[in-house]
N, C-alpha and C positions, 0 to 999 in steps of 0.2 A: 398201862397194862396193854395197850395197842404196841408197843414195841416186845414186850414179851410172845404177842399172838405172832408179830412180824420174826419173830428169833425163831419160833416153836415152828413156822410153816417152812423156813430154812431148814432146819433139822428137821422134818417129817420128808422132806422130797427127796432126801440125801442117803440115800443107804451106801456102806462103807464096802458092799460088792458092787455097786453101778454107782458110779461118778457122773454118770453123761448129763445130768440135772444140773450140774455146778455151779454154771455160769447161769443159771436161771434162778437158783436160789439165794445165789450170791445178791445178783442185781436188783432185783424185785425186791428182795427183802431190806438191804443194806438203802435200795432206792425209797422204799416207802418207809424207812426212819428217818432219813436226811428231810425228807419233805415234812413230813409231822413235825421235826424239829424246828424247821424253818419257818411253818405255819405256828405255832404254837408262841415260837419265841418273836413273831410277827402281830399276833394279837395281844403277845405281854407288852409290848412298844405300843400298841395302839389305844391300848382300855388303860392303862394303866393312867390314875386320876392326875 
């Protein structure tokens, strides 16, 4: 769910006729997804019985 929101944000701020925010969209959304993936993988390893 969080990943879909991040990618939705990424697509919402970039328009075909205005690519000035493509770097912000790419690095913000993908950075968030990468950090979230790391946190959930770490929690899985720590909380696993």
